[in-house]
C-alpha positions as CSV (number, residue, x, y, z in Angstrom):
1,M,27.5,10.0,-20.8
2,D,25.6,13.5,-21.4
3,S,22.5,13.4,-24.1
4,G,20.9,16.3,-22.7
5,H,18.6,13.9,-20.6
6,S,19.0,13.8,-16.7
7,G,17.9,10.1,-16.4
8,E,14.3,11.3,-15.7
9,S,11.5,10.2,-17.0
10,P,10.2,11.7,-20.0
11,H,6.6,12.1,-18.3
12,K,7.8,14.4,-15.3
13,G,8.1,17.4,-17.2
14,K,3.8,18.1,-15.4
15,T,3.9,20.6,-12.9
16,G,1.6,22.6,-10.4
17,F,-2.0,21.8,-10.9
18,K,-1.1,19.4,-13.8
19,R,0.6,17.5,-12.6
20,V,-1.2,17.0,-9.3
21,W,-4.4,16.3,-11.4
22,N,-2.4,13.5,-13.3
23,A,-1.1,12.7,-10.2
24,F,-5.1,11.9,-8.6
25,F,-6.2,9.8,-12.0
26,Y,-2.9,7.7,-12.1
27,S,-4.0,6.7,-8.0
28,M,-7.0,5.7,-8.9
29,D,-5.9,3.6,-12.1
30,G,-3.7,1.8,-9.3
31,L,-6.0,1.3,-7.0
32,R,-9.1,-0.2,-9.6
33,A,-5.7,-2.4,-11.0
34,A,-5.1,-3.4,-7.3
35,F,-8.5,-4.3,-6.4
36,R,-9.0,-6.3,-10.1
37,H,-5.2,-8.0,-10.0
38,E,-4.8,-8.6,-6.1
39,D,-6.6,-11.0,-4.0
40,A,-4.9,-10.1,-0.7
41,F,-5.6,-6.4,-1.4
42,R,-9.3,-7.3,-2.5
43,Q,-9.2,-9.1,1.2
44,E,-8.0,-6.1,2.9
45,V,-10.2,-4.0,1.5
46,L,-13.1,-5.8,2.8
47,L,-11.4,-5.8,6.5
48,A,-11.1,-2.1,6.1
49,A,-14.3,-1.7,4.9
50,L,-15.1,-3.6,8.7
51,L,-12.8,-2.3,10.9
52,I,-12.7,1.1,10.2
53,P,-16.4,2.1,10.9
54,A,-15.7,-0.6,13.8
55,A,-13.0,2.0,15.3
56,L,-15.6,5.0,15.2
57,F,-17.9,3.0,17.2
58,T,-15.5,1.7,19.7
59,P,-15.2,4.1,23.3
60,A,-11.6,5.1,22.5
61,T,-10.6,8.7,22.1
62,G,-10.1,10.6,19.1
63,T,-6.1,10.0,18.5
64,G,-6.9,6.1,20.0
65,K,-9.6,5.7,16.4
66,A,-7.3,7.7,14.6
67,L,-4.3,5.4,15.3
68,M,-6.8,1.9,15.3
69,I,-8.2,3.7,11.1
70,A,-4.1,4.3,10.6
71,T,-2.9,0.9,11.3
72,V,-5.4,-0.9,8.7
73,L,-4.7,2.2,6.1
74,L,-1.1,0.3,6.7
75,V,-2.2,-2.3,5.8
76,L,-3.2,-1.1,2.8
77,I,-0.7,1.0,2.0
78,V,2.0,-1.7,2.2
79,E,-0.3,-4.7,0.2
80,L,-0.1,-1.5,-2.6
81,L,3.8,-0.9,-2.4
82,N,4.2,-5.1,-2.5
83,S,2.1,-5.5,-5.4
84,A,3.8,-3.2,-7.2
85,V,7.4,-4.8,-6.0
86,E,5.7,-7.9,-7.1
87,A,4.8,-6.5,-10.7
88,A,8.1,-5.1,-11.4
89,V,10.2,-8.1,-10.3
90,D,7.7,-10.0,-12.8
91,R,7.6,-7.7,-15.6
92,I,12.1,-7.8,-15.1
93,S,11.5,-11.7,-15.9
94,L,9.3,-14.8,-14.5
95,E,12.5,-17.0,-13.3
96,N,13.0,-18.4,-10.2
97,H,16.1,-16.0,-8.9
98,A,17.3,-16.0,-5.5
99,L,17.3,-11.9,-5.4
100,A,14.0,-12.4,-7.1
101,K,12.1,-14.5,-4.5
102,R,14.3,-12.2,-1.7
103,A,12.5,-9.5,-3.3
104,K,8.9,-10.9,-3.0
105,D,9.3,-12.5,0.3
106,I,10.6,-9.3,2.1
107,G,7.1,-7.2,0.4
108,S,5.4,-10.6,2.0
109,A,7.0,-9.4,5.4
110,A,6.1,-6.2,5.5
111,V,2.5,-6.9,5.0
112,F,2.7,-9.9,7.4
113,L,4.4,-7.3,9.7
114,A,1.5,-4.5,8.6
115,L,-1.0,-6.6,9.7
116,V,0.2,-8.0,12.7
117,N,0.5,-4.3,14.1
118,V,-3.5,-4.0,13.6
119,P,-4.4,-6.2,16.4
120,L,-1.6,-5.0,18.7
121,V,-2.4,-1.6,18.4
122,W,-6.0,-2.0,18.7
123,G,-5.7,-4.3,21.6
124,L,-3.4,-1.5,23.4
125,V,-6.0,1.1,22.6
126,L,-9.3,-0.8,23.6
127,L,-7.9,-2.8,26.5
128,G,-5.0,0.1,27.4
């Protein structure tokens, strides 16, 4: 089935600086969409807005502060990926289906683990 296409998206043609420039704006669009449409993302951004400055003012070492901030950013990253999975699943079908539920539940579990990781790492850094 060779129709001259590699199976790649036709939007993959940009290279070099133009690709990086476009990717930056696509990323900003994604952050705006998540903030506009995802309640959990907005809540986690608020959490990050509180915890990241707090981490900077702790008596932790530079590495400890970096770990504390990284755990908070990880929550945002995992939430973005979870939201992307949910949007893709909903785009395919809004019907109840065992595989759709599994995909959404697994994404939710990933967010849960990222959230559990925050107090664990913060506790080890601060009390450690």
